[in-house]
MARPA-151610 format. One record per residue (C-alpha): residue number from 1; x, y, z. Coordinates in steps of 0.02 Angstrom, whole numbers, plus 50000, padded with zeros to 5 digits. Layout:
# residues N
+-----+-------+-------+-------+
: num :    c1 :    c2 :    c3 :
+-----+-------+-------+-------+
: NUM :     X :     Y :     Z :
...
+-----+-------+-------+-------+
# end
This chain:
# residues 441
+-----+-------+-------+-------+
: num :    c1 :    c2 :    c3 :
+-----+-------+-------+-------+
:   1 : 49191 : 50553 : 56153 :
:   2 : 49041 : 50655 : 56094 :
:   3 : 49097 : 50721 : 55925 :
:   4 : 48960 : 50853 : 55896 :
:   5 : 49037 : 51018 : 55834 :
:   6 : 48871 : 51099 : 55881 :
:   7 : 48886 : 51044 : 56059 :
:   8 : 49064 : 51113 : 56065 :
:   9 : 48999 : 51276 : 56005 :
:  10 : 48854 : 51276 : 56128 :
:  11 : 48970 : 51240 : 56274 :
:  12 : 49090 : 51376 : 56217 :
:  13 : 48951 : 51501 : 56205 :
:  14 : 48893 : 51459 : 56375 :
:  15 : 49071 : 51468 : 56442 :
:  16 : 49094 : 51643 : 56365 :
:  17 : 48931 : 51703 : 56444 :
:  18 : 48974 : 51640 : 56619 :
:  19 : 49150 : 51707 : 56617 :
:  20 : 49114 : 51873 : 56529 :
:  21 : 49161 : 51973 : 56684 :
:  22 : 49331 : 51897 : 56716 :
:  23 : 49436 : 52029 : 56624 :
:  24 : 49342 : 52190 : 56655 :
:  25 : 49509 : 52278 : 56699 :
:  26 : 49508 : 52457 : 56766 :
:  27 : 49658 : 52577 : 56793 :
:  28 : 49716 : 52575 : 56966 :
:  29 : 49850 : 52661 : 57079 :
:  30 : 49895 : 52510 : 57181 :
:  31 : 50081 : 52521 : 57238 :
:  32 : 50090 : 52348 : 57315 :
:  33 : 49952 : 52214 : 57333 :
:  34 : 49949 : 52131 : 57502 :
:  35 : 50007 : 51957 : 57521 :
:  36 : 49862 : 51834 : 57501 :
:  37 : 49771 : 51775 : 57661 :
:  38 : 49770 : 51588 : 57617 :
:  39 : 49841 : 51463 : 57494 :
:  40 : 49998 : 51441 : 57400 :
:  41 : 50075 : 51578 : 57288 :
:  42 : 50182 : 51560 : 57133 :
:  43 : 50294 : 51690 : 57061 :
:  44 : 50289 : 51724 : 56872 :
:  45 : 50430 : 51836 : 56799 :
:  46 : 50410 : 51901 : 56620 :
:  47 : 50553 : 51932 : 56507 :
:  48 : 50482 : 52008 : 56348 :
:  49 : 50632 : 52006 : 56235 :
:  50 : 50646 : 51891 : 56080 :
:  51 : 50772 : 51874 : 55942 :
:  52 : 50629 : 51852 : 55819 :
:  53 : 50449 : 51897 : 55832 :
:  54 : 50340 : 51746 : 55775 :
:  55 : 50178 : 51802 : 55685 :
:  56 : 50069 : 51686 : 55792 :
:  57 : 50131 : 51739 : 55963 :
:  58 : 50016 : 51855 : 56058 :
:  59 : 50120 : 51871 : 56219 :
:  60 : 50196 : 52038 : 56268 :
:  61 : 50364 : 52033 : 56176 :
:  62 : 50485 : 52155 : 56090 :
:  63 : 50637 : 52126 : 55985 :
:  64 : 50789 : 52109 : 56088 :
:  65 : 50906 : 52254 : 56116 :
:  66 : 51043 : 52226 : 56246 :
:  67 : 51053 : 52394 : 56329 :
:  68 : 50861 : 52397 : 56346 :
:  69 : 50862 : 52220 : 56412 :
:  70 : 50994 : 52262 : 56541 :
:  71 : 50895 : 52411 : 56609 :
:  72 : 50741 : 52302 : 56614 :
:  73 : 50823 : 52162 : 56713 :
:  74 : 50891 : 52289 : 56838 :
:  75 : 50715 : 52360 : 56863 :
:  76 : 50643 : 52185 : 56871 :
:  77 : 50761 : 52131 : 57015 :
:  78 : 50723 : 52291 : 57108 :
:  79 : 50530 : 52252 : 57088 :
:  80 : 50564 : 52072 : 57158 :
:  81 : 50640 : 52154 : 57315 :
:  82 : 50481 : 52259 : 57334 :
:  83 : 50380 : 52102 : 57345 :
:  84 : 50497 : 52022 : 57466 :
:  85 : 50501 : 52181 : 57581 :
:  86 : 50309 : 52177 : 57575 :
:  87 : 50300 : 52006 : 57650 :
:  88 : 50258 : 51902 : 57500 :
:  89 : 50317 : 51716 : 57494 :
:  90 : 50322 : 51600 : 57343 :
:  91 : 50329 : 51412 : 57325 :
:  92 : 50391 : 51414 : 57148 :
:  93 : 50444 : 51532 : 57008 :
:  94 : 50412 : 51525 : 56820 :
:  95 : 50520 : 51631 : 56696 :
:  96 : 50417 : 51658 : 56542 :
:  97 : 50421 : 51776 : 56392 :
:  98 : 50479 : 51818 : 56268 :
:  99 : 50637 : 51716 : 56283 :
: 100 : 50711 : 51727 : 56459 :
: 101 : 50876 : 51652 : 56407 :
: 102 : 50909 : 51793 : 56282 :
: 103 : 51018 : 51873 : 56413 :
: 104 : 51096 : 51725 : 56509 :
: 105 : 51201 : 51821 : 56634 :
: 106 : 51056 : 51932 : 56683 :
: 107 : 50942 : 51789 : 56695 :
: 108 : 51061 : 51689 : 56808 :
: 109 : 51084 : 51845 : 56923 :
: 110 : 50896 : 51858 : 56929 :
: 111 : 50871 : 51675 : 56976 :
: 112 : 51002 : 51689 : 57111 :
: 113 : 50913 : 51839 : 57181 :
: 114 : 50742 : 51745 : 57190 :
: 115 : 50825 : 51598 : 57274 :
: 116 : 50899 : 51718 : 57403 :
: 117 : 50739 : 51813 : 57435 :
: 118 : 50614 : 51668 : 57425 :
: 119 : 50609 : 51486 : 57481 :
: 120 : 50554 : 51423 : 57306 :
: 121 : 50556 : 51234 : 57281 :
: 122 : 50533 : 51237 : 57092 :
: 123 : 50609 : 51352 : 56959 :
: 124 : 50543 : 51343 : 56779 :
: 125 : 50626 : 51432 : 56634 :
: 126 : 50570 : 51445 : 56459 :
: 127 : 50696 : 51443 : 56313 :
: 128 : 50722 : 51412 : 56129 :
: 129 : 50805 : 51270 : 56043 :
: 130 : 50970 : 51364 : 55998 :
: 131 : 50992 : 51416 : 56173 :
: 132 : 51016 : 51232 : 56224 :
: 133 : 51206 : 51254 : 56234 :
: 134 : 51302 : 51147 : 56359 :
: 135 : 51381 : 51289 : 56454 :
: 136 : 51222 : 51383 : 56477 :
: 137 : 51125 : 51218 : 56516 :
: 138 : 51254 : 51179 : 56656 :
: 139 : 51239 : 51358 : 56724 :
: 140 : 51050 : 51346 : 56732 :
: 141 : 51053 : 51178 : 56817 :
: 142 : 51182 : 51235 : 56945 :
: 143 : 51078 : 51396 : 56970 :
: 144 : 50932 : 51287 : 57034 :
: 145 : 50823 : 51272 : 56880 :
: 146 : 50716 : 51116 : 56900 :
: 147 : 50607 : 51131 : 56739 :
: 148 : 50668 : 51186 : 56569 :
: 149 : 50536 : 51217 : 56435 :
: 150 : 50591 : 51224 : 56253 :
: 151 : 50481 : 51317 : 56128 :
: 152 : 50485 : 51200 : 55976 :
: 153 : 50306 : 51221 : 55902 :
: 154 : 50342 : 51088 : 55766 :
: 155 : 50479 : 50982 : 55691 :
: 156 : 50404 : 51013 : 55516 :
: 157 : 50523 : 51125 : 55416 :
: 158 : 50386 : 51196 : 55306 :
: 159 : 50283 : 51251 : 55462 :
: 160 : 50440 : 51321 : 55543 :
: 161 : 50473 : 51426 : 55389 :
: 162 : 50291 : 51491 : 55390 :
: 163 : 50316 : 51539 : 55579 :
: 164 : 50478 : 51632 : 55538 :
: 165 : 50577 : 51512 : 55655 :
: 166 : 50673 : 51405 : 55533 :
: 167 : 50809 : 51538 : 55495 :
: 168 : 50829 : 51588 : 55677 :
: 169 : 50814 : 51424 : 55771 :
: 170 : 50854 : 51295 : 55643 :
: 171 : 50756 : 51150 : 55554 :
: 172 : 50671 : 51003 : 55636 :
: 173 : 50822 : 50889 : 55633 :
: 174 : 50934 : 51021 : 55712 :
: 175 : 50808 : 51058 : 55845 :
: 176 : 50789 : 50875 : 55889 :
: 177 : 50976 : 50863 : 55911 :
: 178 : 50983 : 51008 : 56021 :
: 179 : 50843 : 50930 : 56138 :
: 180 : 50937 : 50762 : 56141 :
: 181 : 51086 : 50851 : 56207 :
: 182 : 50985 : 50926 : 56350 :
: 183 : 50897 : 50769 : 56400 :
: 184 : 50927 : 50709 : 56575 :
: 185 : 51004 : 50869 : 56637 :
: 186 : 50851 : 50936 : 56723 :
: 187 : 50718 : 50852 : 56833 :
: 188 : 50590 : 50902 : 56700 :
: 189 : 50631 : 50939 : 56517 :
: 190 : 50470 : 51001 : 56424 :
: 191 : 50445 : 51027 : 56242 :
: 192 : 50307 : 51150 : 56181 :
: 193 : 50214 : 51095 : 56023 :
: 194 : 50070 : 51189 : 55941 :
: 195 : 49932 : 51099 : 55851 :
: 196 : 49804 : 51158 : 55728 :
: 197 : 49917 : 51275 : 55632 :
: 198 : 49839 : 51328 : 55470 :
: 199 : 49937 : 51222 : 55348 :
: 200 : 49971 : 51080 : 55471 :
: 201 : 49902 : 50914 : 55417 :
: 202 : 49865 : 50765 : 55532 :
: 203 : 50011 : 50671 : 55456 :
: 204 : 50132 : 50814 : 55501 :
: 205 : 50061 : 50816 : 55681 :
: 206 : 50080 : 50631 : 55700 :
: 207 : 50258 : 50645 : 55637 :
: 208 : 50295 : 50775 : 55771 :
: 209 : 50222 : 50658 : 55900 :
: 210 : 50328 : 50515 : 55840 :
: 211 : 50487 : 50617 : 55847 :
: 212 : 50459 : 50685 : 56018 :
: 213 : 50472 : 50521 : 56125 :
: 214 : 50637 : 50485 : 56043 :
: 215 : 50719 : 50648 : 56112 :
: 216 : 50728 : 50600 : 56296 :
: 217 : 50621 : 50735 : 56357 :
: 218 : 50494 : 50683 : 56488 :
: 219 : 50353 : 50812 : 56463 :
: 220 : 50263 : 50892 : 56313 :
: 221 : 50141 : 51034 : 56315 :
: 222 : 50028 : 51025 : 56162 :
: 223 : 49942 : 51192 : 56141 :
: 224 : 49804 : 51233 : 56018 :
: 225 : 49850 : 51385 : 55915 :
: 226 : 49780 : 51530 : 56014 :
: 227 : 49780 : 51699 : 55944 :
: 228 : 49686 : 51873 : 55953 :
: 229 : 49610 : 51990 : 55823 :
: 230 : 49784 : 52074 : 55798 :
: 231 : 49870 : 51907 : 55795 :
: 232 : 49751 : 51832 : 55663 :
: 233 : 49792 : 51984 : 55556 :
: 234 : 49979 : 51954 : 55571 :
: 235 : 49962 : 51767 : 55538 :
: 236 : 49848 : 51786 : 55383 :
: 237 : 49993 : 51816 : 55259 :
: 238 : 50132 : 51706 : 55313 :
: 239 : 50035 : 51569 : 55401 :
: 240 : 49850 : 51578 : 55352 :
: 241 : 49702 : 51562 : 55473 :
: 242 : 49671 : 51404 : 55583 :
: 243 : 49515 : 51294 : 55561 :
: 244 : 49428 : 51257 : 55726 :
: 245 : 49345 : 51104 : 55648 :
: 246 : 49515 : 51011 : 55655 :
: 247 : 49539 : 51033 : 55840 :
: 248 : 49446 : 50875 : 55893 :
: 249 : 49538 : 50750 : 55773 :
: 250 : 49706 : 50831 : 55811 :
: 251 : 49676 : 50822 : 55999 :
: 252 : 49624 : 50641 : 55989 :
: 253 : 49783 : 50602 : 55895 :
: 254 : 49888 : 50684 : 56026 :
: 255 : 49806 : 50577 : 56158 :
: 256 : 49827 : 50413 : 56066 :
: 257 : 50004 : 50440 : 56014 :
: 258 : 50066 : 50502 : 56183 :
: 259 : 49978 : 50362 : 56280 :
: 260 : 50064 : 50239 : 56168 :
: 261 : 50229 : 50311 : 56215 :
: 262 : 50194 : 50307 : 56404 :
: 263 : 50142 : 50488 : 56432 :
: 264 : 50000 : 50531 : 56549 :
: 265 : 49899 : 50694 : 56551 :
: 266 : 49945 : 50810 : 56691 :
: 267 : 49829 : 50950 : 56623 :
: 268 : 49712 : 50958 : 56481 :
: 269 : 49862 : 50994 : 56362 :
: 270 : 50015 : 50935 : 56454 :
: 271 : 50080 : 50754 : 56456 :
: 272 : 50215 : 50687 : 56565 :
: 273 : 50309 : 50518 : 56573 :
: 274 : 50390 : 50514 : 56738 :
: 275 : 50300 : 50642 : 56848 :
: 276 : 50384 : 50814 : 56868 :
: 277 : 50324 : 50995 : 56869 :
: 278 : 50167 : 51045 : 56783 :
: 279 : 50154 : 51165 : 56638 :
: 280 : 50024 : 51285 : 56704 :
: 281 : 50056 : 51366 : 56874 :
: 282 : 49883 : 51444 : 56875 :
: 283 : 49816 : 51268 : 56889 :
: 284 : 49915 : 51220 : 57041 :
: 285 : 49943 : 51382 : 57141 :
: 286 : 49794 : 51466 : 57227 :
: 287 : 49876 : 51633 : 57194 :
: 288 : 50014 : 51702 : 57081 :
: 289 : 50111 : 51865 : 57070 :
: 290 : 50174 : 51925 : 56899 :
: 291 : 50328 : 52033 : 56900 :
: 292 : 50387 : 52125 : 56746 :
: 293 : 50307 : 52215 : 56604 :
: 294 : 50149 : 52136 : 56532 :
: 295 : 50126 : 52011 : 56673 :
: 296 : 49966 : 51959 : 56765 :
: 297 : 49939 : 51925 : 56948 :
: 298 : 49789 : 51840 : 57043 :
: 299 : 49781 : 51865 : 57226 :
: 300 : 49630 : 51831 : 57339 :
: 301 : 49514 : 51852 : 57196 :
: 302 : 49584 : 52005 : 57117 :
: 303 : 49667 : 52005 : 56948 :
: 304 : 49805 : 52131 : 56916 :
: 305 : 49900 : 52174 : 56757 :
: 306 : 50066 : 52270 : 56737 :
: 307 : 50107 : 52405 : 56614 :
: 308 : 50149 : 52351 : 56435 :
: 309 : 50263 : 52498 : 56413 :
: 310 : 50447 : 52454 : 56451 :
: 311 : 50486 : 52644 : 56480 :
: 312 : 50341 : 52665 : 56600 :
: 313 : 50389 : 52501 : 56692 :
: 314 : 50563 : 52571 : 56718 :
: 315 : 50492 : 52734 : 56782 :
: 316 : 50373 : 52651 : 56902 :
: 317 : 50503 : 52544 : 56976 :
: 318 : 50618 : 52697 : 56991 :
: 319 : 50478 : 52780 : 57092 :
: 320 : 50462 : 52632 : 57215 :
: 321 : 50305 : 52559 : 57130 :
: 322 : 50268 : 52390 : 57059 :
: 323 : 50226 : 52376 : 56877 :
: 324 : 50041 : 52353 : 56909 :
: 325 : 49923 : 52479 : 56823 :
: 326 : 49753 : 52390 : 56803 :
: 327 : 49653 : 52267 : 56917 :
: 328 : 49483 : 52187 : 56930 :
: 329 : 49403 : 52121 : 57086 :
: 330 : 49302 : 51965 : 57036 :
: 331 : 49137 : 51941 : 57119 :
: 332 : 49108 : 51786 : 57227 :
: 333 : 49026 : 51689 : 57089 :
: 334 : 49162 : 51729 : 56962 :
: 335 : 49301 : 51685 : 57090 :
: 336 : 49219 : 51513 : 57104 :
: 337 : 49202 : 51496 : 56914 :
: 338 : 49385 : 51540 : 56889 :
: 339 : 49430 : 51410 : 57020 :
: 340 : 49323 : 51284 : 56935 :
: 341 : 49404 : 51320 : 56768 :
: 342 : 49585 : 51314 : 56824 :
: 343 : 49567 : 51168 : 56943 :
: 344 : 49472 : 51059 : 56815 :
: 345 : 49602 : 51108 : 56683 :
: 346 : 49721 : 51030 : 56800 :
: 347 : 49613 : 50868 : 56791 :
: 348 : 49524 : 50873 : 56951 :
: 349 : 49434 : 50971 : 57088 :
: 350 : 49475 : 50904 : 57263 :
: 351 : 49331 : 50921 : 57392 :
: 352 : 49453 : 50963 : 57532 :
: 353 : 49529 : 51109 : 57438 :
: 354 : 49354 : 51173 : 57392 :
: 355 : 49296 : 51174 : 57569 :
: 356 : 49455 : 51251 : 57631 :
: 357 : 49454 : 51386 : 57502 :
: 358 : 49269 : 51422 : 57473 :
: 359 : 49163 : 51320 : 57592 :
: 360 : 49000 : 51226 : 57550 :
: 361 : 48930 : 51375 : 57455 :
: 362 : 49047 : 51331 : 57312 :
: 363 : 48934 : 51176 : 57270 :
: 364 : 48775 : 51280 : 57296 :
: 365 : 48840 : 51417 : 57177 :
: 366 : 48904 : 51304 : 57038 :
: 367 : 48787 : 51159 : 57045 :
: 368 : 48730 : 51201 : 56864 :
: 369 : 48912 : 51192 : 56796 :
: 370 : 48951 : 51034 : 56887 :
: 371 : 48789 : 50949 : 56839 :
: 372 : 48821 : 50997 : 56656 :
: 373 : 48994 : 50922 : 56659 :
: 374 : 48928 : 50760 : 56737 :
: 375 : 48780 : 50746 : 56618 :
: 376 : 48898 : 50766 : 56468 :
: 377 : 49019 : 50633 : 56537 :
: 378 : 49154 : 50764 : 56551 :
: 379 : 49182 : 50735 : 56735 :
: 380 : 49143 : 50607 : 56864 :
: 381 : 49138 : 50604 : 57053 :
: 382 : 49253 : 50504 : 57161 :
: 383 : 49303 : 50494 : 57342 :
: 384 : 49411 : 50648 : 57327 :
: 385 : 49292 : 50754 : 57226 :
: 386 : 49281 : 50777 : 57035 :
: 387 : 49388 : 50706 : 56900 :
: 388 : 49398 : 50748 : 56717 :
: 389 : 49365 : 50605 : 56588 :
: 390 : 49443 : 50593 : 56423 :
: 391 : 49309 : 50696 : 56339 :
: 392 : 49314 : 50817 : 56482 :
: 393 : 49496 : 50851 : 56441 :
: 394 : 49452 : 50904 : 56272 :
: 395 : 49317 : 51024 : 56325 :
: 396 : 49428 : 51099 : 56462 :
: 397 : 49563 : 51121 : 56328 :
: 398 : 49435 : 51224 : 56223 :
: 399 : 49383 : 51321 : 56375 :
: 400 : 49558 : 51364 : 56431 :
: 401 : 49604 : 51410 : 56252 :
: 402 : 49449 : 51523 : 56253 :
: 403 : 49502 : 51606 : 56415 :
: 404 : 49681 : 51633 : 56350 :
: 405 : 49617 : 51706 : 56191 :
: 406 : 49519 : 51834 : 56292 :
: 407 : 49676 : 51877 : 56383 :
: 408 : 49763 : 51898 : 56212 :
: 409 : 49625 : 52021 : 56166 :
: 410 : 49668 : 52115 : 56321 :
: 411 : 49850 : 52114 : 56275 :
: 412 : 49807 : 52187 : 56105 :
: 413 : 49715 : 52329 : 56188 :
: 414 : 49856 : 52359 : 56306 :
: 415 : 49985 : 52359 : 56167 :
: 416 : 49881 : 52485 : 56071 :
: 417 : 49911 : 52609 : 56210 :
: 418 : 50098 : 52605 : 56177 :
: 419 : 50106 : 52592 : 55989 :
: 420 : 50274 : 52672 : 55972 :
: 421 : 50362 : 52534 : 56080 :
: 422 : 50255 : 52395 : 55991 :
: 423 : 50314 : 52446 : 55821 :
: 424 : 50503 : 52482 : 55850 :
: 425 : 50635 : 52361 : 55795 :
: 426 : 50794 : 52315 : 55880 :
: 427 : 50899 : 52434 : 55776 :
: 428 : 50787 : 52579 : 55821 :
: 429 : 50755 : 52536 : 56003 :
: 430 : 50895 : 52640 : 56082 :
: 431 : 50847 : 52796 : 55974 :
: 432 : 50660 : 52784 : 55999 :
: 433 : 50657 : 52727 : 56179 :
: 434 : 50784 : 52831 : 56277 :
: 435 : 50788 : 52808 : 56464 :
: 436 : 50692 : 52970 : 56492 :
: 437 : 50545 : 52940 : 56380 :
: 438 : 50385 : 52982 : 56462 :
: 439 : 50235 : 52861 : 56439 :
: 440 : 50085 : 52871 : 56544 :
: 441 : 50061 : 52686 : 56573 :
+-----+-------+-------+-------+
# end
């Protein structure tokens, strides 16, 4: 693997330049986007509530308040019916957050509705270690969940304390016990780990990678620490600032340790031992619809974002609208670059898929990008199309992290438009966020 930090910087600079137009979102008045003309579509459902707000997290999330969460779930189920009535169909659904299991009864009711409205084959749900309780696990499995993803981040108690997770979710040994208790209950049990945390050492990371294979989980998603300007400011005190120079040795250690344990990559940062569902629906579905507050959609080359205001979300749904408030129609070249990014992140670009979705012009438009990947040894051609190499997985990890960090910056900007909601605590939620509060977004 080429180990030049300068080359990494040059590639990321080129990537930023070529994808600079991806997130030029503009306000819009779309009531309901039309179902996509071709390709598969996944449903993403965002649940923004958490019991604790980790300083590194840049997703749209607020402290849990039960009355607010119950209103939110009711609005969410109504929005899902809007999509069904408009003719949308989904092959799978992913419940993310936040912590979807923070309100188990509401979540189970919503899963049941999704299964009634749409012929989904896969149902993925995110959770935290302390929600791995036998009664809830049984209910989720009986409810049709095929993939459970547990946000662990690390088994290192020192790092868990820095992240503010130790007191809420327990130490590494307790977390490991919870995961062992859930092993074998779902077709896919995934564990999320974060690498390149500011005070993480290579020895600490390798210890995490040694613990994980003993737990009975069959998938691990190893994410680089991704943040945003606001996120870095939050992290600076309790956690510090990550050092990008450590990304390569950490990533190499992940690959070595997991390969030795029988885990093979299914994306640039996901590794699976016995097959199963992938970790990133954007890499496998041609389109996706995001329901709920702070969710993104991609349909026929247009990116959409819903409001980040929970009050405005409830109001829009009550008026018969979706939560969508901004959009950006990607130009033809950007649509192809986006397809190249997400497909190669998923380890390969199939020729038949390219011709079906974009035609021969895809290769004429992106010959420079493909030639660069080949010249660097990041991708090779085979009978099916293009496959990532080991070094290519590292670079695609960097590129996808860069893309998500630009998404995180957009989230910062959207949260800044609803500062009252972003600042409230669970104790103050009911007082500051009454049902009739008027927020423009």
